Structure formats: structure tokens, C-alpha cells
C-alpha positions in Angstrom: 193.5 153.6 38.6 191.1 152.1 41.2 187.5 152.6 40.7 185.6 155.1 43.2 184.4 153.4 46.5 180.6 152.5 46.4 178.5 153.9 48.9 177.3 151.7 51.7 173.5 150.6 52.1 172.4 149.5 55.6 169.4 147.1 55.8 167.3 147.1 58.8 165.3 143.8 59.0 165.1 141.4 56.2 164.3 141.3 52.5 161.4 138.7 52.1 160.2 138.9 48.6 161.9 141.7 46.4 165.3 139.4 46.3 166.2 140.5 42.8 165.6 144.0 43.2 167.8 144.3 46.4 170.6 142.1 44.9 170.5 144.6 41.9 171.3 147.4 44.4 174.7 145.8 44.7 175.6 147.2 41.3 175.7 150.9 42.7 176.4 150.2 46.5 178.0 148.0 49.1 175.0 146.2 51.1 175.3 145.6 54.8 172.9 144.7 57.8 172.7 146.9 61.1 170.3 147.1 64.2 167.5 149.4 65.3 167.5 153.1 64.6 166.9 154.8 67.8 168.9 157.8 69.6 171.7 155.5 70.8 172.4 154.3 67.4 172.1 157.5 65.7 174.5 159.2 68.0 177.3 156.7 67.0 176.7 156.5 63.2 179.1 157.6 61.0 178.9 161.1 59.6 178.9 159.7 56.0 175.5 158.1 56.7 172.8 160.3 54.6 169.7 158.1 54.3 167.5 155.6 56.1 164.8 154.0 53.7 162.2 152.3 56.2 160.1 149.4 55.1 156.8 150.6 56.5 154.4 153.3 56.5 154.4 153.9 60.3 158.2 154.8 61.3 158.1 154.9 65.1 160.7 152.4 65.4 162.9 155.2 63.7 163.7 158.5 65.6 163.4 160.5 62.6 164.1 163.9 64.3 167.3 162.5 65.6 168.3 161.7 62.6 167.1 164.9 61.1 169.1 166.7 63.3 172.2 164.7 62.2 171.4 165.5 58.5 169.9 162.0 58.0 167.0 161.7 55.4 164.5 159.1 56.2 161.8 157.9 53.8 158.9 155.4 54.4 156.5 153.3 52.3 153.3 155.6 52.4 150.5 154.0 49.3 152.1 150.8 49.2 150.5 149.9 52.7 147.1 151.5 52.2 144.8 149.2 50.2 146.0 145.9 52.1 145.6 147.8 55.7 142.2 149.4 54.7 140.8 145.8 53.7 142.0 144.6 57.1 140.4 147.5 58.7 136.9 146.9 56.7 137.1 143.1 57.6 137.6 144.0 61.3 134.9 146.5 61.3 132.1 144.6 59.9 133.3 141.4 61.8 133.0 143.6 65.2 129.8 145.0 64.1 128.3 141.3 63.8 130.7 140.0 66.4 131.4 137.3 63.5 134.1 135.5 65.3 131.8 134.1 67.8 129.6 131.8 65.8 132.6 131.1 63.7 134.4 129.9 66.8 131.3 128.3 68.4 130.8 126.2 64.9 134.7 124.9 65.3 133.8 123.6 68.8 130.4 121.6 67.4 128.1 124.1 69.0 126.5 125.7 65.8 125.9 129.1 66.6 126.9 129.2 70.4 125.9 132.1 72.3 126.4 134.8 69.6 123.5 137.4 70.2 122.4 139.9 67.6 124.9 142.3 66.1 124.6 145.4 64.0 124.1 146.2 60.4 126.1 149.0 59.0 123.5 151.1 57.1 122.8 154.3 58.3 125.7 154.1 60.8 128.0 157.2 61.4 131.5 156.1 60.6 134.2 158.3 62.3 137.7 158.3 60.8 140.4 159.6 62.8 143.0 160.3 60.4 141.9 160.5 56.8 145.2 160.1 54.9 146.1 157.2 52.5 145.0 154.6 54.5 141.6 156.2 56.1 140.8 157.4 52.5 141.0 154.0 51.2 138.8 152.7 54.0 136.3 155.2 53.4 136.1 153.8 49.8 135.7 150.4 51.0 132.9 151.6 53.5 131.1 153.8 51.1 129.1 150.6 49.7 127.9 149.6 52.8 125.8 153.2 53.3 127.8 154.5 56.3 127.4 158.3 56.9 131.1 159.2 57.0 133.0 162.0 59.1 136.8 162.4 59.8 138.8 164.2 62.0 142.5 165.4 60.8 144.8 168.5 62.3 143.3 170.4 59.3 140.4 170.1 56.9 141.2 168.3 53.4 141.2 170.8 50.7 142.0 168.7 47.7 138.9 166.6 46.8 141.1 163.8 45.3 142.2 162.7 48.9 138.8 162.8 50.5 137.0 160.6 47.5 133.7 159.9 49.6 133.3 163.6 50.6 133.3 162.9 54.0 132.4 165.4 56.8 135.3 167.2 58.7 134.2 167.3 62.3 136.3 168.3 65.5 137.9 165.3 67.4 135.3 165.9 70.1 132.3 165.7 67.7 133.8 162.6 66.0 133.9 160.7 69.6 130.3 162.0 70.6 128.5 161.2 67.2 130.2 158.3 65.4 128.6 154.6 65.9 131.8 153.3 64.6 135.5 154.7 65.0 138.3 153.6 62.9 141.6 155.0 63.9 144.1 155.7 61.2 146.8 158.0 62.9 150.6 157.8 62.8 152.3 157.1 66.5 153.8 160.2 67.6 154.3 162.1 71.2 151.2 164.1 69.9 149.1 160.8 69.3 150.4 158.5 72.1 147.5 157.9 74.1 145.0 160.1 72.5 142.0 157.8 73.3 141.8 157.4 77.1 139.2 157.2 79.5 137.9 160.7 79.0 137.5 160.2 75.6 135.7 156.9 76.0 133.4 158.9 78.2 132.5 161.1 75.4 131.5 157.9 73.1 128.0 156.7 72.4 127.1 153.9 74.1 127.4 151.0 72.0 130.1 152.4 70.1 132.6 150.1 67.9 136.4 150.7 68.0 138.5 149.5 65.3 142.4 149.9 65.3 145.0 149.0 62.7 147.4 151.9 63.2 149.2 151.6 66.5 148.1 150.4 69.7 150.0 152.7 71.8 147.4 155.7 70.4 144.6 153.9 72.6 144.8 153.3 76.4 144.3 149.8 76.4 143.4 149.3 80.3 140.8 152.0 79.4 139.5 150.2 76.5 139.0 147.0 78.4 137.1 148.8 81.1 134.7 150.4 78.3 134.3 147.0 76.9 133.4 145.4 80.4 130.9 148.0 81.2 129.3 147.8 78.0 130.1 151.4 76.6 131.8 149.9 73.9 129.8 147.2 72.0 132.8 145.5 70.3 136.3 146.1 69.1 138.3 145.2 66.0 142.0 145.2 66.7 145.3 144.6 64.8 147.6 146.3 67.1 148.2 146.5 70.8 150.2 148.7 73.0 152.8 146.7 74.3 153.2 144.1 71.2 153.3 141.1 71.1 151.7 141.2 74.6 148.3 141.6 74.5 146.0 142.7 77.4 144.4 139.8 79.1 141.3 141.8 79.3 141.2 141.9 75.6 141.7 138.2 75.3 139.2 137.3 77.8 136.4 139.4 76.6 134.3 137.7 73.6 133.5 141.0 72.2 137.0 141.6 70.9 138.0 140.5 67.3 141.7 140.2 67.6 144.4 139.8 64.9 147.9 139.7 65.4 149.3 142.9 63.3 148.7 141.3 60.0 147.2 144.3 58.1 149.9 144.3 55.7 150.8 140.5 55.7 150.0 139.9 52.0 152.7 138.7 49.2 151.4 141.7 47.4 151.8 144.2 49.6 155.2 143.1 51.3 156.3 142.9 47.7 155.2 146.6 46.9 156.6 147.9 50.2 160.0 146.4 49.5 160.2 147.8 46.2 159.7 151.0 47.1 162.3 151.1 49.8 164.8 149.8 47.3 163.5 152.7 44.8 164.3 155.1 47.4 167.9 153.7 48.3 168.4 153.9 44.2 167.2 157.5 44.2 169.2 158.3 47.2 172.3 157.0 45.9 171.9 158.2 42.5 170.1 161.5 42.7 170.7 162.3 46.3 167.2 162.4 47.2 164.5 160.1 48.7 161.3 159.6 46.8 159.0 159.5 49.9 160.5 161.6 52.7 159.0 161.5 56.0 157.7 164.7 57.5 160.7 165.3 59.7 163.1 165.1 56.7 160.8 167.3 54.7 160.6 169.9 57.4 164.5 170.2 57.8 164.8 170.2 53.9 167.2 167.4 53.7 
């Protein structure tokens, strides 16, 4: 009597660290590689496909609604990325306030401090966190020792105190823009958030505001940011993400008041390992129990 056929697991991308855990998955499933999960791919996927386990907190690379419409459940890696991304955000935030990259570059060029100018201290500044989820909350915890006054905006106020550990004040989107000295962006990219910060929103902000983005570049109109920097409306920006990666707007590169990183918010051995393990745990749960551990909102709303 032949043994039952194993379920098939398709891998999008590469396993870089959790090789042992990935290989162990072969005991309960056949392991294969595949391509990008857009509408075109979803339309031709076999009806037997039931789960997609994505290695990332943001999952705009996958058309999760198209998957849900086909009865395909999708998971991501919330939690695993929170600390590393928040660490990157606080680095960019403090670095942008001081424009610390300018004297560092001057020093390497043999110019000592160069023409760095004076930066700003964080104490007493109003930090507006746009999106107080796992990463936003982790940033708030890291910012608290620097004596920021913290406020946030979500679609709805947070009721659970454990999810707002610094007791940040809830404000409207417009009030956050108008009253924050520093704005740090932690929203997922969706149709609702794409371009949510443009010329109109920059015009509402305080003169000399500092902008930090470790979420997704397309949440901001990059050309509008460049103009706001050139006009002095924005004192400095700290960016890890860009609108058309890996391309970076030339106006950001030429502006000395922008601290730039090449999307490395989760680029640590520890975080990549945690992410890969969570992906594999989701796959294991899907195969053994028929449910994902960390389903995305489209999956939850469709009761998959």
C-alpha cells in the first residue's frame, strides 16, 4: 500500500539562516520554489494551494485580497521584525535630529567637522508616531528615555494599555501633522495609505519638522518630500525605504539633510532568523492543523 502524497510547499525567495528548520519541513511536505504572488500568478495557481507564508511584516508584495478571494490564506511575520525595525528608526531619528552623517562624512574626508551646523536635542520634542502597531510601540519604548512627548495616530484609538506602553496621546491625523516636531511613519502600504503624505500634508507640518520612514517609501510622495527639504520646511529626514526601490530620488541623494539607508531595517542575523523560523512555523501549522499562526487581515476577514 503506497503512502499518502505529501502536501507541497512553495518557497518565495530564499532561506538564508534557518536552513535546519526548512530542511526538517521536508519530513511532512514536498518543498518547491516559485515566483511573485501577484494577481496574475494567483489566477493560474492550482486549486489545491491553500496557504502562503510570507517572510516579512509588510506583505504588499502579495495580493492578499486576490488570495483570499481564491480561498488562499496568507501569513506574515509580525513581532519578529519589531525590535530591529524600531532600532533602525531610533537610529535614523536621532541621526536626523543631529544630522550626524555630515560630520561623520567630513571626518572621513579629512575635513574634521566640515560644515555640519547645529542639530537639535530630543528632550521636550513632540514625537508623532503614525501607526502605533508593533513597530511603532517598540519605537515609543526606545524613544521614551530621550524625554519625547509622544502622540500617535491610528485608524482607531488603542484600548489595550499593553499595546500603548508609553501611554502616548491619541490625536487625529491632521493634529499629528500640525503639532509634531518629529514624525515617524509605521504604516503598512495599502491603497488607503499610498501617498498619504503629500504636498498638502507637508504644508500642514511645523517648519523644521524631522521625518523618519522605516515603513514603505510609497506612503510618502517622494517629490513632495524633496521640495519640502529644499524649501527648509523639513529640517532633516531619516529614510530606510523609498518609493521606487532600489532607485532613490536624486533630490534625496544630493540633499545633505537626508540620512539614507538602503532598506536594512531588518538586516540582522537574529531578526532574519526569527522571521524565517516564524515562516516555517506557519507552514508547519498549516500542514498539521490547517491554520496559520499569524494570518494577515485579509485572511482573517475572510475567515480562512
